[in-house]
C-alpha positions as a Markdown table, in Angstrom:
| # | Residue | x | y | z |
|---|---|---|---|---|
| 1 | Met | 74.0 | 87.8 | 90.3 |
| 2 | Thr | 77.1 | 88.0 | 87.7 |
| 3 | Leu | 78.9 | 90.1 | 90.2 |
| 4 | Trp | 78.5 | 87.2 | 92.8 |
| 5 | Ile | 79.7 | 84.6 | 90.0 |
| 6 | Ala | 82.5 | 86.8 | 88.9 |
| 7 | Ile | 83.7 | 87.2 | 92.5 |
| 8 | Ala | 83.4 | 83.5 | 93.6 |
| 9 | Val | 85.3 | 82.6 | 90.3 |
| 10 | Thr | 87.9 | 85.0 | 91.2 |
| 11 | Ala | 88.5 | 84.1 | 94.7 |
| 12 | Leu | 88.4 | 80.2 | 93.3 |
| 13 | Gly | 90.8 | 81.5 | 90.9 |
| 14 | Cys | 93.3 | 82.7 | 93.4 |
| 15 | Tyr | 92.9 | 80.2 | 95.7 |
| 16 | Leu | 93.8 | 77.4 | 93.3 |
| 17 | Leu | 96.7 | 80.2 | 91.9 |
| 18 | Lys | 98.0 | 80.0 | 95.8 |
| 19 | Phe | 97.7 | 76.2 | 95.7 |
| 20 | Ala | 99.8 | 75.8 | 92.9 |
| 21 | Gly | 102.5 | 77.5 | 94.6 |
| 22 | Leu | 102.3 | 74.9 | 97.4 |
| 23 | Ala | 101.9 | 72.2 | 95.4 |
| 24 | Ala | 104.5 | 72.9 | 93.0 |
| 25 | Pro | 107.6 | 70.4 | 93.3 |
| 26 | Arg | 111.1 | 71.7 | 94.9 |
| 27 | Arg | 112.9 | 71.0 | 91.2 |
| 28 | Leu | 110.8 | 73.5 | 89.6 |
| 29 | Leu | 111.0 | 76.1 | 92.4 |
| 30 | Asp | 114.9 | 76.3 | 92.4 |
| 31 | Ala | 115.3 | 76.1 | 88.6 |
| 32 | Pro | 117.2 | 79.4 | 87.8 |
| 33 | Pro | 114.7 | 80.9 | 85.7 |
| 34 | Val | 112.1 | 80.6 | 88.0 |
| 35 | Arg | 114.0 | 82.2 | 90.6 |
| 36 | Arg | 115.0 | 85.1 | 88.2 |
| 37 | Phe | 111.4 | 85.5 | 87.8 |
| 38 | Ala | 110.4 | 85.5 | 91.4 |
| 39 | Leu | 113.0 | 88.1 | 92.0 |
| 40 | Thr | 112.2 | 90.9 | 89.6 |
| 41 | Val | 108.5 | 90.4 | 89.0 |
| 42 | Pro | 107.7 | 92.0 | 92.4 |
| 43 | Val | 110.1 | 95.2 | 91.6 |
| 44 | Ala | 107.7 | 95.4 | 87.9 |
| 45 | Leu | 104.8 | 94.9 | 90.0 |
| 46 | Leu | 105.5 | 97.8 | 92.6 |
| 47 | Ala | 107.4 | 100.2 | 90.0 |
| 48 | Ala | 104.0 | 99.9 | 88.3 |
| 49 | Leu | 101.8 | 100.1 | 90.8 |
| 50 | Val | 103.6 | 104.2 | 91.3 |
| 51 | Ala | 104.0 | 105.0 | 87.8 |
| 52 | Val | 100.5 | 104.8 | 87.9 |
| 53 | Gln | 99.6 | 106.2 | 91.3 |
| 54 | Ser | 102.1 | 109.3 | 90.1 |
| 55 | Phe | 100.9 | 110.0 | 87.2 |
| 56 | Thr | 97.5 | 109.2 | 86.4 |
| 57 | Asp | 94.1 | 111.1 | 88.4 |
| 58 | Gly | 92.4 | 107.7 | 88.6 |
| 59 | Gly | 91.2 | 108.1 | 84.7 |
| 60 | Ala | 93.1 | 107.1 | 81.6 |
| 61 | Ala | 94.3 | 111.5 | 81.6 |
| 62 | Leu | 98.0 | 111.7 | 82.7 |
| 63 | Ile | 99.1 | 114.7 | 85.5 |
| 64 | Ala | 102.3 | 115.7 | 86.3 |
| 65 | Asp | 101.3 | 117.1 | 89.7 |
| 66 | Ala | 103.8 | 119.3 | 91.2 |
| 67 | Ala | 103.5 | 117.6 | 95.3 |
| 68 | Arg | 103.1 | 114.3 | 93.7 |
| 69 | Leu | 106.5 | 114.6 | 91.8 |
| 70 | Ala | 108.2 | 116.1 | 94.7 |
| 71 | Gly | 107.0 | 113.1 | 97.1 |
| 72 | Leu | 108.1 | 110.8 | 94.7 |
| 73 | Ala | 111.8 | 112.3 | 94.8 |
| 74 | Ala | 111.4 | 112.4 | 98.2 |
| 75 | Ala | 111.2 | 108.5 | 98.4 |
| 76 | Ala | 113.5 | 108.2 | 95.7 |
| 77 | Ala | 116.0 | 110.3 | 98.1 |
| 78 | Ala | 115.3 | 108.4 | 100.8 |
| 79 | Leu | 115.8 | 104.8 | 99.1 |
| 80 | Leu | 119.4 | 106.0 | 97.7 |
| 81 | Leu | 120.0 | 106.7 | 101.5 |
| 82 | Arg | 119.3 | 103.4 | 102.1 |
| 83 | Ala | 116.2 | 104.6 | 105.1 |
| 84 | Pro | 113.9 | 102.0 | 105.5 |
| 85 | Phe | 110.7 | 101.3 | 103.9 |
| 86 | Leu | 108.5 | 102.8 | 106.3 |
| 87 | Val | 111.0 | 106.1 | 106.2 |
| 88 | Val | 110.6 | 105.6 | 102.4 |
| 89 | Val | 106.9 | 106.2 | 102.8 |
| 90 | Leu | 106.6 | 108.3 | 105.4 |
| 91 | Ala | 109.3 | 111.0 | 103.5 |
| 92 | Ala | 107.0 | 110.6 | 99.7 |
| 93 | Ala | 103.3 | 111.0 | 102.1 |
| 94 | Gly | 104.7 | 113.7 | 104.4 |
| 95 | Thr | 106.3 | 115.7 | 101.6 |
| 96 | Thr | 103.0 | 115.6 | 99.5 |
| 97 | Ala | 100.7 | 116.3 | 102.4 |
| 98 | Leu | 103.3 | 119.5 | 103.7 |
| 99 | Leu | 103.0 | 120.8 | 99.5 |
| 100 | Arg | 99.6 | 120.3 | 99.2 |
| 101 | Ala | 98.8 | 121.7 | 102.4 |
| 102 | Ala | 101.2 | 124.9 | 101.2 |
| 103 | Gly | 98.4 | 125.3 | 98.0 |
| 104 | Leu | 101.4 | 123.6 | 95.7 |
| 105 | Gly | 99.6 | 120.6 | 95.1 |
């Protein structure tokens, strides 16, 4: 039963957070510090997600998997070439999959 209470509290918290964003006054959302924060936080969260997925095995251990690193390099190259997001993801996944199929990962 404790799990369901945690799920309900989490769902309620997510709903209230979303509602707070919708109910916030426009002058607060247009303030320069809030706008800067809103522009930079998604980039930081995405970078943290990429780092965790690239350099861990799901636990606490750090790994340096050659296939993952090559996929990350392919994604970085696609980003430097200003490729669309879907192309970036496909380049990273394709590179990693090919190297793993070749037995290098």
